[in-house]
C-alpha positions in Angstrom: 176.0 137.3 28.8 176.6 138.2 32.5 174.0 139.8 34.7 175.5 143.3 34.4 175.6 143.3 30.6 172.0 141.9 30.5 170.8 144.6 32.8 172.4 147.3 30.7 170.9 145.8 27.5 167.4 145.7 28.9 167.5 149.2 30.3 169.3 150.5 27.2 166.5 149.1 25.0 163.9 150.8 27.1 165.9 154.1 27.0 166.3 154.0 23.2 162.7 153.1 22.5 161.5 155.9 24.9 163.7 158.4 23.0 162.6 157.4 19.6 158.9 157.3 20.6 159.1 161.0 21.6 159.4 163.1 18.4 159.5 166.2 20.6 162.9 164.9 21.9 164.3 164.0 18.5 163.2 166.6 16.0 164.3 169.8 17.9 167.7 168.3 18.5 168.1 167.8 14.7 166.3 170.9 13.5 167.6 173.7 15.7 171.3 173.0 15.2 170.7 173.0 11.4 168.7 176.3 11.6 171.5 177.9 13.6 174.1 176.6 11.1 172.2 178.2 8.2 171.9 181.5 10.1 175.6 181.5 11.0 176.7 180.6 7.5 174.5 183.4 6.0 175.6 186.0 8.5 179.3 185.2 9.1 180.4 184.0 5.7 182.6 187.1 5.2 184.6 186.0 8.2 186.5 183.7 5.8 188.2 186.9 4.5 190.0 187.5 7.8 193.8 186.9 7.6 194.5 183.5 9.1 191.0 182.0 8.7 191.6 178.3 7.9 189.1 177.9 5.0 187.3 179.8 2.4 184.0 178.1 3.2 182.3 179.1 6.4 180.0 176.1 6.0 183.0 173.8 6.4 184.1 175.8 9.4 180.7 176.0 11.2 179.6 172.4 10.5 181.3 171.1 13.6 179.2 173.3 15.8 176.0 171.4 14.9 177.4 168.2 16.5 178.2 170.0 19.7 174.8 171.7 19.9 173.1 168.4 19.2 175.1 166.8 22.0 173.7 169.4 24.5 170.2 168.4 23.4 171.1 164.8 24.0 172.3 165.7 27.5 169.1 167.5 28.4 166.9 164.7 27.0 168.9 162.1 29.0 168.5 164.2 32.2 164.8 164.9 31.6 164.0 161.2 31.1 165.9 160.2 34.2 164.3 163.0 36.1 160.9 161.7 35.0 161.9 158.2 36.3 162.8 159.7 39.6 159.5 161.7 39.9 157.4 158.6 39.0 159.2 156.4 41.4 160.5 154.1 38.7 164.1 154.5 39.9 163.2 153.6 43.5 161.4 150.5 42.3 164.4 149.6 40.1 166.7 149.9 43.1 164.8 147.0 44.8 165.9 144.7 42.0 169.4 143.1 41.6 170.3 145.7 39.0 173.6 147.4 39.9 173.9 151.2 40.1 176.3 151.5 37.2 174.1 149.4 35.0 171.2 151.7 35.8 173.2 154.7 34.7 174.7 153.1 31.6 171.3 151.8 30.5 169.6 155.2 31.0 172.2 156.8 28.7 171.6 154.4 25.7 168.9 156.8 24.4 171.3 159.7 24.4 173.9 157.6 22.6 171.4 156.5 20.0 170.3 160.1 19.5 173.9 161.2 19.1 174.3 158.6 16.4 171.2 159.8 14.5 172.4 163.4 14.9 175.8 162.7 13.5 174.4 160.9 10.4 171.9 163.7 9.7 174.3 166.6 10.2 177.0 164.9 8.0 174.4 164.2 5.3 172.9 167.7 5.3 176.4 169.3 5.4 177.6 167.3 2.4 174.4 168.0 0.5 174.8 171.7 1.3 178.3 171.7 -0.2 180.6 170.9 2.7 183.7 168.8 2.0 185.1 166.3 4.5 188.8 166.5 3.8 189.5 163.3 5.8 187.2 161.4 3.5 184.9 158.5 4.4 187.2 157.3 7.2 187.2 160.8 8.6 183.4 160.9 8.5 183.3 157.7 10.5 185.6 159.2 13.1 183.3 162.2 13.3 180.4 159.8 14.1 182.5 158.0 16.7 183.5 161.2 18.4 179.9 162.5 18.4 178.7 159.3 20.0 181.4 159.6 22.7 180.4 163.2 23.3 176.7 162.2 23.6 177.7 159.6 26.2 179.7 162.1 28.2 177.2 165.0 28.1 174.4 162.5 28.6 176.1 161.5 31.8 176.2 165.2 32.8 172.5 165.4 32.2 172.0 162.3 34.4 174.1 164.0 37.2 171.8 167.0 37.0 168.7 164.8 37.2 170.0 162.8 40.1 171.1 165.9 42.0 167.8 167.8 41.5 165.3 164.9 41.1 163.4 166.9 38.6 163.2 166.8 34.8 161.9 170.3 34.6 164.9 171.6 36.6 167.2 169.8 34.1 165.5 171.6 31.2 165.9 174.9 33.0 169.7 174.3 33.2 170.0 174.2 29.4 171.0 177.9 29.0 173.9 177.3 31.4 175.2 174.5 29.1 174.5 176.5 26.0 176.6 179.3 27.3 179.6 177.0 27.1 179.2 177.1 23.3 179.5 180.9 23.0 182.6 180.9 25.2 184.4 178.5 22.8 186.0 178.7 19.4 182.5 178.1 17.9 182.5 181.1 15.6 186.2 182.0 15.1 189.5 180.1 15.4 191.2 180.9 18.7 194.3 182.2 17.0 192.4 185.1 15.4 190.3 186.1 18.4 191.5 189.6 19.4 189.9 190.0 22.8 192.3 188.5 25.3 189.7 187.3 28.0 187.6 185.7 25.3 190.5 183.9 23.8 191.6 182.7 27.2 188.1 181.5 28.0 187.9 179.6 24.7 191.3 178.1 25.4 190.3 176.8 28.9 186.9 175.6 27.6 186.9 171.9 26.8 184.1 172.4 24.3 186.6 174.2 22.0 188.7 171.1 21.7 185.7 168.9 20.9 184.6 171.3 18.1 188.1 171.7 16.8 188.6 167.9 16.6 185.6 167.6 14.3 186.5 170.8 12.4 190.0 169.5 11.7 188.5 166.4 9.9 186.3 168.6 7.8 188.8 171.4 6.8 192.3 169.9 7.3 192.1 166.2 6.9 194.0 164.2 9.6 195.4 166.4 12.4 196.7 164.1 15.1 197.0 166.7 17.8 193.5 168.1 17.3 192.0 164.5 17.4 194.0 163.5 20.4 192.8 166.6 22.3 189.2 166.1 21.2 189.0 162.4 22.0 191.0 163.0 25.2 188.5 165.7 26.4 185.5 163.6 25.4 186.8 160.5 27.2 187.7 162.5 30.3 184.3 164.1 30.4 182.6 160.7 29.9 184.6 158.9 32.6 184.3 161.8 35.2 180.6 162.3 34.5 179.8 158.6 34.7 181.7 158.3 38.0 179.8 161.3 39.5 176.5 160.0 38.2 177.1 156.6 39.9 178.0 158.4 43.1 175.0 160.7 42.8 172.7 157.6 42.2 174.0 156.0 45.4 173.5 159.1 47.4 169.9 159.5 46.1 169.0 155.9 46.8 170.4 156.1 50.3 168.5 159.4 50.9 165.2 158.0 49.7 
């Protein structure tokens, strides 16, 4: 194992253990999406009667939202943990070692990726127990998990960028409503093709979150939809690559400034 990989492994182990040792970081990210799922299914079930609605089960339609909401929690947790490392001086001390900047960023995000994996397993299990059907089968469920992990990586990197820019875990937590607003300007509650309000439909169309949700949703209610999956994985990969690059640049700027 080369030095870069070894550094990522060591920092990643620390990040994962720190995440799992903080129940306040894990349980809300599992509980709140499921509570909101139950509320939405109970309140919006009659939406399935709308002409053009893709399924007769709102649970199947709404299940994808839990993965996206869980991803935002993973992003905030990653940013908060990194912000705490900045505040305590751990990041500055780490900078005095041979660890490369990208290894620092990648290692810090291991906790977010692990949390994304746990979330995917829990949300899928609860959804199936509640009566949801994964039309793409077991292979489709594995693809859902893979996409969820990729989303956790990308949005975790966004959380890291916020922490590196602000230097404060509390500030990162305060930015959660901004990220959460992206959900409500997406195709979270209704398919884009039956949204009547033009500006809302346009906002949902330009919102990358819509394509992440729709990729997971397609596996649940359609089966295998190559276009939806390509758009979803493409968006998730693009977000991850861009956010990681910005995080690495932000880390370099912060270390030079301090």
